[in-house]
PAZAPA-4460 file (N, C-alpha, C; in steps of 0.05 Angstrom, whole numbers, plus 32768, in hexadecimal, padded with zeros to 4 digits):
% residues 306
    n_x    n_y    n_z   ca_x   ca_y   ca_z    c_x    c_y    c_z   seq   type   mol
   7FA3   825C   7EEC   7FA4   825C   7ECF   7FBE   8250   7EC5     1      M     A
   7FD4   8254   7ED4   7FEE   824B   7ECB   7FEE   822C   7EC7     2      T     A
   7FE3   821E   7EDA   7FE2   8201   7ED8   7FD3   81F8   7EBF     3      I     A
   7FBB   8203   7EBB   7FAB   81FC   7EA4   7FBA   8203   7E8A     4      L     A
   7FC7   8219   7E89   7FD7   8221   7E72   7FED   820E   7E6C     5      F     A
   7FFC   8206   7E81   8012   81F3   7E7E   8009   81D8   7E74     6      E     A
   7FF2   81CF   7E7F   7FE7   81B5   7E76   7FDF   81B6   7E59     7      I     A
   7FD1   81CB   7E51   7FC8   81CE   7E36   7FE0   81CF   7E23     8      K     A
   7FF4   81DE   7E2A   800B   81E1   7E19   801C   81C8   7E17     9      K     A
   8023   81BC   7E2D   8035   81A6   7E2D   8029   818B   7E24    10      N     A
   800F   8189   7E26   8002   8170   7E1E   7FF2   8173   7E04    11      Y     A
   7FF5   818B   7DF8   7FE8   8191   7DDE   7FCA   818B   7DDF    12      E     A
   7FBD   8195   7DF3   7FA0   8192   7DF7   7F91   81AB   7DEE    13      L     A
   7F79   81A7   7DE3   7F69   81BE   7DDA   7F59   81CB   7DF0    14      Q     A
   7F50   81B9   7E03   7F3E   81C3   7E18   7F48   81B9   7E33    15      K     A
   7F4B   81CB   7E46   7F54   81C4   7E61   7F45   81D7   7E74    16      V     A
   7F34   81CC   7E85   7F26   81DB   7E99   7F26   81CB   7EB3    17      T     A
   7F22   81D9   7EC9   7F22   81CC   7EE3   7F08   81BC   7EE7    18      W     A
   7F0B   81A3   7EEF   7EF4   8193   7EF8   7EF4   8194   7F17    19      K     A
   7F0B   8192   7F23   7F0F   8195   7F40   7F2A   81A3   7F43    20      E     A
   7F2A   81BC   7F4C   7F41   81CD   7F4B   7F5A   81BF   7F58    21      K     A
   7F70   81C0   7F4A   7F8A   81B6   7F52   7F8B   8197   7F54    22      D     A
   7F75   818A   7F4B   7F74   816C   7F4C   7F6D   8160   7F31    23      I     A
   7F56   8168   7F26   7F4C   815D   7F0D   7F47   8172   7EF9    24      L     A
   7F4C   816B   7EDF   7F46   817E   7EC9   7F35   816F   7EB4    25      V     A
   7F23   817E   7EA7   7F15   8175   7E90   7F26   817C   7E77    26      N     A
   7F2A   8168   7E66   7F39   816D   7E4D   7F2A   8161   7E36    27      T     A
   7F33   8167   7E1D   7F27   815B   7E06   7F2E   813D   7E04    28      D     A
   7F3F   8133   7E15   7F46   8117   7E17   7F3B   810A   7E30    29      C     A
   7F27   8117   7E3D   7F1B   810C   7E55   7F25   8119   7E6E    30      G     A
   7F1C   810F   7E85   7F24   811A   7E9F   7F40   8110   7EA6    31      V     A
   7F51   8122   7EAF   7F6C   811B   7EB7   7F72   8124   7ED3    32      K     A
   7F83   8116   7EE1   7F8B   811E   7EFC   7FA6   812B   7EFA    33      Q     A
   7FAA   8140   7F0A   7FC4   814D   7F0B   7FD1   8148   7F26    34      I     A
   7FEB   8147   7F26   7FFA   8145   7F40   8011   8159   7F3E    35      R     A
   8017   8166   7F55   802D   8179   7F57   8042   816D   7F69    36      I     A
   805B   816E   7F60   8071   8161   7F6F   8086   8176   7F75    37      W     A
   8091   8175   7F8D   80A7   8187   7F94   80C1   8178   7F96    38      K     A
   80C0   815E   7F9B   80D7   814D   7F9F   80DD   813D   7F85    39      D     A
   80F2   8144   7F77   80F8   8138   7F5D   80FE   811A   7F60    40      R     A
   810C   8113   7F76   8113   80F6   7F7A   80FA   80E6   7F7E    41      A     A
   80E7   80F1   7F8E   80CD   80E3   7F92   80BE   80E0   7F78    42      L     A
   80BE   80F5   7F68   80B1   80F5   7F4E   80BD   80DF   7F3C    43      L     A
   80D8   80DE   7F3B   80E5   80CA   7F2B   80DD   80AE   7F33    44      D     A
   80DB   80A9   7F4D   80D2   808F   7F57   80B6   8088   7F4C    45      W     A
   80A3   809B   7F4F   8088   8096   7F46   8085   8092   7F28    46      H     A
   8096   80A0   7F19   8096   809C   7EFC   809F   8080   7EF5    47      V     A
   80B6   8078   7F00   80C1   805D   7EFA   80AE   8047   7F04    48      R     A
   80A4   804B   7F1D   8094   8036   7F29   807A   8032   7F19    49      W     A
   806D   8047   7F11   8054   8045   7F02   805A   8038   7EE7    50      R     A
   8070   8040   7EDA   8076   8034   7EC0   807B   8016   7EC2    51      D     A
   808A   800E   7ED7   8090   7FF2   7EDB   8077   7FE2   7EE1    52      E     A
   8066   7FEC   7EF2   804D   7FDE   7EFA   803B   7FDB   7EE2    53      V     A
   803B   7FEE   7ECF   8029   7FED   7EB9   8032   7FDE   7EA1    54      G     A
   8046   7FCD   7EA3   8050   7FBE   7E8C   8040   7FA5   7E86    55      K     A
   8026   7FA8   7E86   8013   7F92   7E7E   7FF9   7F9F   7E76    56      N     A
   7FE7   7F90   7E6C   7FCE   7F9C   7E61   7FB5   7F98   7E72    57      S     A
   7FB8   7F8A   7E89   7FA0   7F83   7E99   7F9F   7F92   7EB4    58      L     A
   7FB6   7F9C   7EBD   7FB8   7FAA   7ED6   7FCE   7FBF   7ED4    59      A     A
   7FC6   7FD9   7ED6   7FDA   7FEE   7ED2   7FD7   8003   7EE8    60      V     A
   7FEC   8013   7EEB   7FEC   802A   7EFD   7FE7   8043   7EED    61      A     A
   7FDF   8058   7EFA   7FD9   8072   7EEC   7FF3   8080   7EE5    62      D     A
   8001   8075   7ED1   801B   8080   7EC9   8018   809D   7EC0    63      R     A
   802F   80AB   7EC0   8030   80C7   7EB8   802C   80C9   7E99    64      M     A
   8018   80D8   7E91   8014   80DD   7E75   802B   80EE   7E6B    65      I     A
   8036   80E6   7E54   804D   80F4   7E49   8045   810E   7E3B    66      R     A
   8056   8122   7E3D   8051   813B   7E2F   8056   8138   7E12    67      T     A
   8052   814E   7E03   8057   814D   7DE6   8075   8148   7DE0    68      S     A
   8086   814D   7DF3   80A3   8148   7DF0   80AB   812D   7DFC    69      E     A
   8098   811E   7E05   809E   8103   7E0F   80A7   8102   7E2C    70      G     A
   80A3   8118   7E3B   80AC   8119   7E57   8094   8111   7E69    71      K     A
   809A   8104   7E80   8085   80FC   7E93   807C   8112   7EA5    72      P     A
   8087   8129   7EA3   807F   813F   7EB5   8084   815A   7EA7    73      W     A
   8078   816F   7EB3   807D   818A   7EA9   808C   8199   7EBF    74      V     A
   80A2   81A5   7EB7   80B2   81B5   7ECA   80A5   81D0   7ECE    75      D     A
   809C   81D5   7EE7   808E   81EE   7EEE   80A0   8201   7EFD    76      M     A
   80BA   81FC   7EFC   80CD   820D   7F0A   80D5   8201   7F25    77      G     A
   80C7   8207   7F3A   80CD   81FC   7F54   80BE   81E2   7F5A    78      S     A
   80AE   81D9   7F47   809F   81C0   7F4A   8099   81B4   7F2F    79      E     A
   808E   819C   7F30   8088   818D   7F17   806B   8185   7F17    80      Y     A
   8060   8184   7EFF   8044   817D   7EFB   8043   8163   7EEB    81      L     A
   8032   8150   7EF3   802D   8138   7EE4   800F   8135   7EDE    82      T     A
   8009   8129   7EC8   7FED   8125   7EBF   7FE7   8107   7EBD    83      L     A
   7FD0   80FF   7EC7   7FC9   80E2   7EC8   7FAC   80DE   7EBE    84      H     A
   7FA8   80C6   7EB2   7F8C   80BE   7EAC   7F7D   80BC   7EC7    85      D     A
   7F63   80C0   7EC6   7F54   80BF   7EDF   7F3B   80AD   7EDA    86      Y     A
   7F36   809C   7EEE   7F1F   8089   7EEC   7F10   808B   7F07    87      V     A
   7EF6   8090   7F06   7EE6   8090   7F1E   7EDE   8074   7F25    88      E     A
   7ED6   8070   7F3E   7ECD   8056   7F47   7EE3   8043   7F4E    89      G     A
   7EDB   802B   7F56   7EEF   8017   7F5E   7EEB   7FFD   7F4F    90      T     A
   7F00   7FED   7F4E   7EFF   7FD3   7F41   7EF5   7FBE   7F55    91      H     A
   7EE6   7FAB   7F4B   7EDD   7F96   7F5D   7EF4   7F85   7F67    92      E     A
   7EF1   7F79   7F7E   7F07   7F69   7F8A   7F01   7F4B   7F88    93      R     A
   7EEF   7F42   7F98   7EE9   7F25   7F99   7EE1   7F1B   7F7D    94      S     A
   7EED   7F05   7F75   7EE9   7EFB   7F5A   7EFC   7F06   7F45    95      G     A
   7F0C   7F1A   7F4D   7F20   7F26   7F3B   7F3C   7F24   7F47    96      H     A
   7F41   7F0F   7F56   7F5B   7F0B   7F63   7F72   7F0A   7F4F    97      E     A
   7F6D   7EFE   7F38   7F82   7EFB   7F24   7F8D   7F16   7F1B    98      K     A
   7F7A   7F28   7F15   7F82   7F43   7F0C   7F90   7F53   7F22    99      R     A
   7F85   7F51   7F3B   7F92   7F5F   7F51   7FAD   7F52   7F58   100      W     A
   7FAF   7F38   7F55   7FC8   7F2A   7F5A   7FDD   7F33   7F47   101      G     A
   7FD5   7F37   7F2D   7FE8   7F41   7F19   7FF2   7F5C   7F21   102      L     A
   7FDF   7F6E   7F29   7FE7   7F89   7F30   7FFA   7F89   7F48   103      L     A
   7FF3   7F7B   7F5D   8003   7F7C   7F76   801E   7F6E   7F71   104      I     A
   801E   7F58   7F61   8037   7F4B   7F5B   804A   7F5D   7F4B   105      G     A
   803F   7F6D   7F38   804F   7F80   7F29   8058   7F97   7F3B   106      N     A
   8048   7F9F   7F4E   8050   7FB4   7F61   8068   7FAA   7F71   107      M     A
   8067   7F92   7F7A   807D   7F87   7F8A   8096   7F83   7F7A   108      L     A
   8093   7F79   7F61   80AA   7F75   7F50   80B7   7F90   7F49   109      Q     A
   80A7   7FA4   7F43   80B2   7FBE   7F3C   80C0   7FCA   7F55   110      A     A
   80B3   7FC7   7F6C   80BF   7FD2   7F85   80D9   7FC4   7F8C   111      G     A
   80DC   7FAB   7F86   80F5   7F9C   7F8B   810B   7FA5   7F78   112      L     A
   8104   7FA8   7F5F   8118   7FB0   7F4B   8121   7FCD   7F4F   113      E     A
   8111   7FDE   7F5A   8118   7FFA   7F5D   8121   8001   7F79   114      L     A
   8121   7FEE   7F8C   8126   7FF4   7FA8   8142   8000   7FAD   115      Q     A
   8156   7FF6   7F9E   8171   8000   7FA3   8174   801C   7F98   116      E     A
   8169   8021   7F80   816C   803B   7F73   815E   8051   7F82   117      E     A
   8147   804A   7F8F   8136   805F   7F9C   8135   805C   7FBA   118      F     A
   8148   804F   7FC6   8148   804B   7FE3   8148   8066   7FF3   119      S     A
   8152   807B   7FE6   8154   8095   7FF4   8139   80A3   7FF7   120      S     A
   8125   809B   7FE8   810B   80A9   7FE9   80F6   809A   7FF9   121      V     A
   80FF   8086   8008   80EB   8075   8017   80E5   8081   8032   122      T     A
   80CF   8078   803E   80C9   807D   805A   80C4   8063   8068   123      K     A
   80CC   8061   8081   80C8   8049   8090   80BC   804F   80AB   124      E     A
   80A9   803E   80B3   809C   8041   80CD   80A8   802C   80E0   125      D     A
   80B6   8035   80F4   80C4   8023   8106   80B2   801B   811D   126      H     A
   80B1   8002   8124   80A0   7FF8   8139   80AF   7FF7   8154   127      Y     A
   80A3   8001   8169   80AF   8001   8183   809B   7FF5   8197   128      S     A
   80A0   7FDC   819F   808E   7FCF   81B3   8091   7FDD   81CE   129      F     A
   80A9   7FE5   81D5   80AE   7FF2   81EE   809E   800C   81F0   130      D     A
   809C   801B   81DA   808D   8034   81DA   806F   802E   81DD   131      A     A
   8065   8018   81D0   8049   8010   81D3   8044   8008   81F0   132      C     A
   8056   7FF9   81FC   8053   7FF0   8217   8051   8007   822B   133      L     A
   8063   801A   8228   8063   8032   823A   8049   8042   8236   134      A     A
   8041   8045   821D   8029   8055   8218   8010   8048   8224   135      A     A
   800E   802E   8220   7FF6   801F   822B   7FF6   801F   8249   136      I     A
   800E   801C   8255   8010   801D   8272   8006   8038   827D   137      H     A
   800D   804D   826F   8005   8068   8278   7FE7   806D   8273   138      K     A
   7FDE   8064   825B   7FC2   8069   8254   7FAF   8058   8266   139      L     A
   7FB7   8040   826D   7FA6   802F   827D   7FA1   803A   8299   140      S     A
   7FB2   804C   82A2   7FAD   8059   82BC   7F97   806E   82BA   141      K     A
   7F93   8078   82A1   7F7E   808C   829D   7F64   8080   8294   142      E     A
   7F65   806A   8285   7F4D   805E   827A   7F4B   8040   8282   143      Y     A
   7F32   8038   8289   7F2E   801C   8291   7F26   800B   8279   144      N     A
   7F23   8017   8262   7F19   8009   824A   7F2F   7FFA   823B   145      E     A
   7F47   7FFA   8244   7F5D   7FEF   8235   7F65   7FD2   823C   146      L     A
   7F52   7FC3   8248   7F58   7FA8   8251   7F61   7F96   8239   147      V     A
   7F52   7F97   8223   7F59   7F86   820C   7F74   7F8E   8200   148      S     A
   7F7A   7FA8   8201   7F93   7FB1   81F6   7FAA   7FA7   8207   149      V     A
   7FA7   7FA9   8222   7FBB   7F9F   8234   7FBF   7F80   8232   150      K     A
   7FA8   7F72   822E   7FA9   7F55   822C   7FB7   7F4C   8212   151      N     A
   7FB9   7F5D   81FF   7FC6   7F56   81E5   7FE4   7F57   81E7   152      S     A
   7FEF   7F63   81FB   800C   7F69   81FC   801D   7F50   81FB   153      L     A
   8017   7F3A   820A   8028   7F22   8208   8029   7F17   81EC   154      P     A
   8012   7F15   81DF   8011   7F0B   81C4   8020   7F1E   81B1   155      E     A
   801C   7F38   81B5   802A   7F4B   81A4   8048   7F49   81A6   156      A     A
   8052   7F45   81BE   806F   7F41   81C2   8079   7F28   81B5   157      N     A
   8069   7F13   81B7   8071   7EF9   81AA   8072   7EFC   818C   158      K     A
   805D   7F0A   8181   805D   7F0E   8164   8074   7F1F   815B   159      R     A
   807B   7F34   8169   8091   7F45   8162   80AB   7F36   8162   160      L     A
   80AF   7F25   8176   80C8   7F15   8177   80CB   7F02   8160   161      N     A
   80B4   7EF6   8158   80B5   7EE4   8141   80BB   7EF4   8127   162      L     A
   80AF   7F0B   8125   80B4   7F1C   810E   80D1   7F24   810C   163      A     A
   80DD   7F2B   8122   80F9   7F34   8123   810B   7F1C   811B   164      M     A
   8104   7F04   8123   8114   7EEC   811C   8112   7EE8   80FE   165      E     A
   80FB   7EEA   80F2   80F8   7EE7   80D5   8108   7EFC   80C6   166      L     A
   8106   7F15   80CF   8115   7F2A   80C1   8133   7F26   80C4   167      K     A
   813C   7F1D   80DB   8158   7F18   80DF   8162   7F02   80CC   168      K     A
   8152   7EED   80C9   8159   7ED6   80B8   815A   7EDE   809B   169      A     A
   814B   7EF3   8094   8149   7EFC   8078   8156   7F18   8074   170      S     A
   8168   7F1F   8085   8174   7F3A   8085   8184   7F3F   806B   171      S     A
   818C   7F2A   805D   819B   7F2D   8044   8189   7F31   802C   172      H     A
   816E   7F2F   8030   815B   7F30   801A   8151   7F4D   8017   173      V     A
   8152   7F58   7FFF   8148   7F74   7FFB   812A   7F74   7FFD   174      P     A
   811F   7F8A   8008   8103   7F8E   800A   80F9   7FA0   7FF3   175      L     A
   80E2   7F9A   7FE8   80D7   7FAC   7FD3   80CE   7FC7   7FDE   176      P     A
   80CE   7FDB   7FCD   80C0   7FF4   7FD4   80A3   7FF1   7FCC   177      L     A
   8092   7FFE   7FDB   8075   7FFB   7FD5   8067   8016   7FDA   178      F     A
   8055   801D   7FC9   8046   8036   7FCC   8039   8036   7FE7   179      D     A
   803F   804A   7FF8   8035   804A   8013   8017   804D   8016   180      S     A
   800B   805A   8003   7FEE   805E   8004   7FE0   804A   7FF2   181      D     A
   7FE3   8030   7FF8   7FD8   801B   7FE7   7FBF   8010   7FF4   182      T     A
   7FA9   8013   7FE5   7F8F   800A   7FEF   7F7E   7FFF   7FD8   183      H     A
   7F6B   7FED   7FDE   7F5B   7FE1   7FC9   7F4A   7FF6   7FBA   184      M     A
   7F41   800B   7FC9   7F31   801F   7FBC   7F40   8030   7FA8   185      N     A
   7F5A   802D   7FA6   7F6A   803B   7F92   7F68   802E   7F77   186      N     A
   7F5C   8016   7F76   7F5A   8007   7F5D   7F40   800E   7F4E   187      G     A
   7F42   801A   7F36   7F2B   801F   7F26   7F2A   800C   7F0E   188      G     A
   7F18   8011   7EFC   7F14   7FFF   7EE5   7F10   800F   7ECB   189      Q     A
   7F1F   8008   7EB6   7F1A   8011   7E9B   7F15   7FF9   7E8A   190      I     A
   7EFD   7FF5   7E81   7EF5   7FDD   7E72   7EFC   7FC5   7E83   191      F     A
   7F0E   7FB4   7E7A   7F16   7F9C   7E8A   7F32   7F9F   7E97   192      N     A
   7F3B   7FB8   7E99   7F55   7FBD   7EA4   7F53   7FC8   7EC1   193      I     A
   7F63   7FBD   7ED3   7F66   7FC7   7EEE   7F78   7FDF   7EED   194      L     A
   7F6E   7FF6   7EF4   7F7D   8010   7EF2   7F82   8019   7F0E   195      F     A
   7F9B   8019   7F16   7FA2   8020   7F31   7FAC   803D   7F34   196      Y     A
   7F9F   804B   7F46   7FA7   8067   7F4B   7FBC   8068   7F61   197      R     A
   7FD5   806D   7F58   7FEB   806F   7F6B   7FEA   8089   7F7B   198      G     A
   7FFB   808B   7F8F   7FFC   80A3   7FA0   8012   80B6   7F97   199      S     A
   8016   80CB   7FA6   802D   80DC   7FA2   803E   80DD   7FBC   200      D     A
   803C   80C8   7FCC   8049   80C6   7FE5   8064   80B7   7FE2   201      D     A
   8075   80B8   7FF7   808E   80AA   7FF7   8088   808C   7FFA   202      Y     A
   8096   807B   7FEC   8092   805E   7FEE   809D   8053   8009   203      P     A
   8091   803D   8011   809B   8030   802A   80AD   8019   8022   204      E     A
   80C1   8014   8032   80D4   7FFF   802E   80CA   7FE6   803D   205      H     A
   80BD   7FD4   802F   80B4   7FBC   803D   8096   7FB7   8037   206      G     A
   808B   7FA5   8048   8071   7F99   8042   805A   7FA5   8052   207      Y     A
   805E   7FBA   8060   8047   7FC5   8070   8030   7FCE   805F   208      Q     A
   8034   7FDC   8048   801D   7FE3   8037   800E   7FCB   802D   209      P     A
   801D   7FB6   8025   8010   7F9E   801B   8000   7F90   8032   210      L     A
   800B   7F90   804A   7FFC   7F85   8060   7FE1   7F93   8064   211      R     A
   7FE2   7FAE   8062   7FC9   7FBD   8065   7FB5   7FB6   804F   212      R     A
   7FBF   7FB3   8036   7FAE   7FAB   8020   7FA2   7F8F   8024   213      L     A
   7FB2   7F7C   802D   7FA8   7F61   8031   7F93   7F61   8047   214      L     A
   7F97   7F71   805C   7F83   7F73   8071   7F69   7F7E   8066   215      T     A
   7F6A   7F93   8055   7F52   7F9E   8049   7F44   7F88   8039   216      E     A
   7F54   7F79   802A   7F48   7F64   8019   7F3A   7F4F   802A   217      W     A
   7F47   7F47   803F   7F3C   7F33   8051   7F21   7F3C   805D   218      L     A
   7F21   7F55   8066   7F08   7F60   8072   7EF1   7F61   805E   219      K     A
   7EF7   7F67   8045   7EE2   7F6A   8031   7EDB   7F50   8023   220      E     A
   7EEF   7F40   801D   7EEB   7F29   800B   7EED   7F0E   8019   221      C     A
   7EF9   7F0D   8032   7EFA   7EF4   8040   7F13   7EE4   803B   222      G     A
   7F18   7ECF   804C   7F30   7EBF   804A   7F34   7EB0   8030   223      P     A
   7F1E   7EA5   8025   7F21   7E95   800C   7F2B   7EA6   7FF5   224      Y     A
   7F1F   7EBE   7FF2   7F28   7ED0   7FDD   7F45   7EDA   7FE2   225      S     A
   7F4C   7EDE   7FFC   7F67   7EE7   8002   7F7B   7ED2   7FFA   226      L     A
   7F76   7EB8   7FFF   7F88   7EA3   7FF7   7F8B   7EA2   7FD8   227      R     A
   7F75   7EA7   7FCA   7F76   7EA8   7FAD   7F88   7EBF   7FA4   228      K     A
   7F85   7ED6   7FB1   7F95   7EEE   7FAB   7FB2   7EE8   7FAF   229      L     A
   7FBA   7EDB   7FC5   7FD6   7ED5   7FCB   7FE1   7EC3   7FB5   230      L     A
   7FD1   7EAF   7FAC   7FDA   7E9D   7F97   7FDF   7EAD   7F7D   231      T     A
   7FCD   7EC0   7F77   7FCF   7ECF   7F5E   7FE7   7EE2   7F60   232      C     A
   7FEC   7EEE   7F77   8004   7EFF   7F7B   801D   7EEE   7F76   233      I     A
   801D   7ED6   7F81   8034   7EC4   7F80   803B   7EBC   7F63   234      N     A
   8028   7EBD   7F51   802D   7EB7   7F35   803F   7ECC   7F28   235      E     A
   8041   7EE3   7F34   8050   7EF9   7F28   8067   7F03   7F3A   236      H     A
   8066   7EFC   7F54   807B   7F03   7F67   807A   7EEE   7F7D   237      F     A
   8090   7EDF   7F80   8090   7EC9   7F92   808E   7ED1   7FAF   238      S     A
   807B   7EC7   7FBD   8078   7ECB   7FDA   807D   7EB1   7FEA   239      L     A
   8089   7E9E   7FDD   808C   7E84   7FE9   80A6   7E81   7FF9   240      E     A
   80BA   7E93   7FF4   80D3   7E90   8002   80DA   7EA9   8012   241      R     A
   80F1   7EB5   800D   80FA   7ECB   801E   80E6   7EE2   801F   242      E     A
   80DC   7EEA   8007   80C9   7F01   8007   80B0   7EFA   8017   243      Q     A
   80A8   7EE1   8015   8090   7ED9   8024   8095   7EDA   8042   244      G     A
   80AD   7ED3   804B   80B4   7ED4   8067   80B5   7EF1   8071   245      Y     A
   80BE   7F03   805F   80BF   7F1F   8067   80A2   7F2B   8069   246      L     A
   8091   7F22   8057   8075   7F2A   805A   8068   7F1E   8073   247      L     A
   806F   7F06   8079   8066   7EF9   8092   806F   7F09   80AA   248      L     A
   8088   7F12   80AA   8092   7F22   80C0   8082   7F3C   80C4   249      A     A
   807A   7F48   80AD   806A   7F60   80AF   804F   7F5B   80BA   250      E     A
   8043   7F44   80B3   8029   7F3D   80BD   802A   7F37   80DB   251      I     A
   8040   7F2B   80E4   8044   7F25   8100   8048   7F3E   8111   252      L     A
   8055   7F52   8106   805B   7F6B   8115   8040   7F77   811E   253      T     A
   803C   7F7C   8138   8022   7F85   8142   801D   7FA3   813D   254      P     A
   801B   7FAA   8124   8017   7FC6   811D   7FFC   7FD0   8128   255      W     A
   7FE8   7FBE   812A   7FCE   7FC7   8133   7FD0   7FD1   8150   256      E     A
   7FE3   7FC7   8160   7FE6   7FD1   817B   7FF2   7FEE   817B   257      L     A
   8005   7FF2   816A   8011   800D   8168   7FFD   8021   815D   258      Q     A
   7FED   8018   8149   7FD9   802A   813E   7FC5   8032   8153   259      D     A
   7FBD   801F   8164   7FAA   8025   8179   7FB6   8039   818D   260      C     A
   7FCF   8035   8194   7FDC   8047   81A7   7FDC   8064   819C   261      V     A
   7FE3   8067   8183   7FE3   8081   8176   7FC8   808E   8178   262      V     A
   7FB3   807F   8172   7F98   808A   8173   7F90   8091   818F   263      Q     A
   7F96   8080   81A2   7F8F   8085   81BE   7F9C   809E   81C9   264      L     A
   7FB5   80A3   81C1   7FC4   80BA   81CB   7FB7   80D4   81C1   265      K     A
   7FAB   80D3   81AA   7FA2   80EC   819D   7F84   80F1   81A0   266      N     A
   7F76   80E0   81AE   7F59   80E3   81B0   7F4F   80E6   81CD   267      E     A
   7F37   80EF   81D0   7F2B   80F3   81EA   7F1B   80DA   81F2   268      E     A
   7F12   80DB   820B   7F04   80C3   8216   7EED   80BA   8205   269      L     A
   7EDE   80CC   81F9   7EC7   80C5   81E9   7ECD   80B1   81D3   270      A     A
   7EE7   80B2   81C9   7EEE   80A1   81B3   7EFD   8088   81BB   271      H     A
   7F04   8086   81D5   7F15   8070   81DE   7F07   8055   81D9   272      I     A
   7EEE   8053   81E0   7EE0   8039   81DD   7EDF   8030   81C0   273      V     A
   7EDA   8042   81AE   7ED8   803B   8192   7EF3   8033   8187   274      S     A
   7F09   8040   8190   7F23   8038   8187   7F2C   801E   8192   275      Y     A
   7F25   8018   81AB   7F2B   7FFE   81B6   7F1C   7FE8   81A7   276      V     A
   7F03   7FED   81A0   7EF4   7FD9   8191   7F00   7FD5   8176   277      K     A
   7F08   7FEB   8169   7F16   7FE9   814F   7F2F   7FD9   8151   278      S     A
   7F3E   7FDD   8166   7F57   7FCE   816B   7F51   7FB0   816D   279      F     A
   7F3C   7FA9   817C   7F35   7F8D   8180   7F2E   7F80   8165   280      E     A
   7F20   7F8F   8154   7F19   7F84   813A   7F32   7F81   8129   281      Q     A
   7F43   7F95   8129   7F5C   7F93   8119   7F6E   7F7C   8123   282      D     A
   7F6E   7F78   813D   7F7E   7F63   8149   7F74   7F47   813F   283      W     A
   7F5A   7F44   813F   7F4E   7F2B   8136   7F52   7F26   8119   284      D     A
   7F4F   7F3C   8109   7F54   7F39   80EC   7F71   7F32   80E6   285      F     A
   7F83   7F3D   80F5   7F9F   7F37   80F0   7FA5   7F1A   80F6   286      N     A
   7F98   7F0F   810B   7F9B   7EF3   8111   7F92   7EE2   80F9   287      R     A
   7F7B   7EE9   80ED   7F71   7EDB   80D6   7F84   7EDE   80BE   288      I     A
   7F8E   7EF6   80BA   7FA1   7EFB   80A4   7FBA   7EE9   80A8   289      L     A
   7FC4   7EE9   80C0   7FDC   7ED8   80C6   7FD6   7EBB   80C1   290      L     A
   7FBF   7EB2   80CA   7FB7   7E96   80C6   7FB5   7E90   80A8   291      H     A
   7FA8   7EA1   8099   7FA5   7E9D   807C   7FC0   7E9C   806E   292      C     A
   7FD1   7EAE   8075   7FEB   7EAF   8067   7FFD   7E98   806D   293      F     A
   7FFE   7E90   8087   800F   7E79   808E   8003   7E5F   8083   294      T     A
   7FE9   7E5C   8082   7FDC   7E45   8075   7FE3   7E44   8058   295      D     A
   7FE2   7E5C   804B   7FE8   7E5D   802E   8005   7E55   8029   296      W     A
   8018   7E5F   8039   8034   7E58   8036   8038   7E3A   803B   297      M     A
   802B   7E2F   8050   802D   7E12   8055   8023   7E02   803E   298      D     A
   800D   7E0A   8032   8002   7DFC   801B   8015   7DFC   8004   299      D     A
   8022   7E13   7FFF   8035   7E15   7FE9   804D   7E02   7FEE   300      K     A
   8056   7E01   8007   806D   7DEF   800D   8065   7DD2   8009   301      R     A
   804C   7DCA   8011   8043   7DAF   800D   8042   7DA8   7FEF   302      K     A
   8039   7DBA   7FDF   8037   7DB5   7FC2   8053   7DB1   7FB6   303      R     A
   8066   7DC1   7FC0   8082   7DBE   7FB6   808D   7DA3   7FBE   304      V     A
   8087   7D9A   7FD7   8091   7D80   7FE1   8085   7D69   7FD1   305      A     A
   806C   7D6C   7FC8   8060   7D57   7FB8   806C   7D56   7F9C   306      L     A
***
């Protein structure tokens, strides 16, 4: 009852009831989503990030609804409450690259502008090829199904070395912060507006979340649509120079190998075959993603030369 009372009081609403306890509420202004925050620094990041991303009329994030006093949150003592508009369903992807490109470009621009101020609230996933190598060597003694995983190691090592060279060459370039839980299914639609449902997680420093999103796009929409999306992103955030090389480094880093190792360590024999097959598919899709992105960058360079 306390949460409902605080929402009703602070947002001057007449009706507030649970639609889904601790997640969604019915109000006289429609269904709203609530979030509870314990980390004030993390909350400050999400307030600023959502506000910056939403500075246009065609693609917005689920910014914090302001209270009657103009605050983006309600102080609940040991935690904070925020209220957000809520939209069910997802926004179409293929054929709507321009709108998604605007959203992602604004996400990148906001993340770059805020990266210095909020560097203390980030999380980073460090890649260790040596750890993957040791784990696969150990697992291959137990399971005979890891032939394709073992065969990928030389290419994975080559990719990682290229990625490290690119990162070293661009070590002076700041990386944007990006919402770590970024997925296409988080995009909903209100009339003709792309409405993005952000997370409450710590942002990642770098391009790994975008790489995951581009992979999702490739799997669903294909290479042609992906190239269109990259062009549309580039209209709002340049991927042609240093930032593009840093994204390329992230695509080169063989994360799919590390993801496979983590899954294999935690599962029983019955799941091994399915995870190896999933790895093979991810490996092939990443090759296509790498090919699409490098072709796109080459095409941009040729256009500049002309």
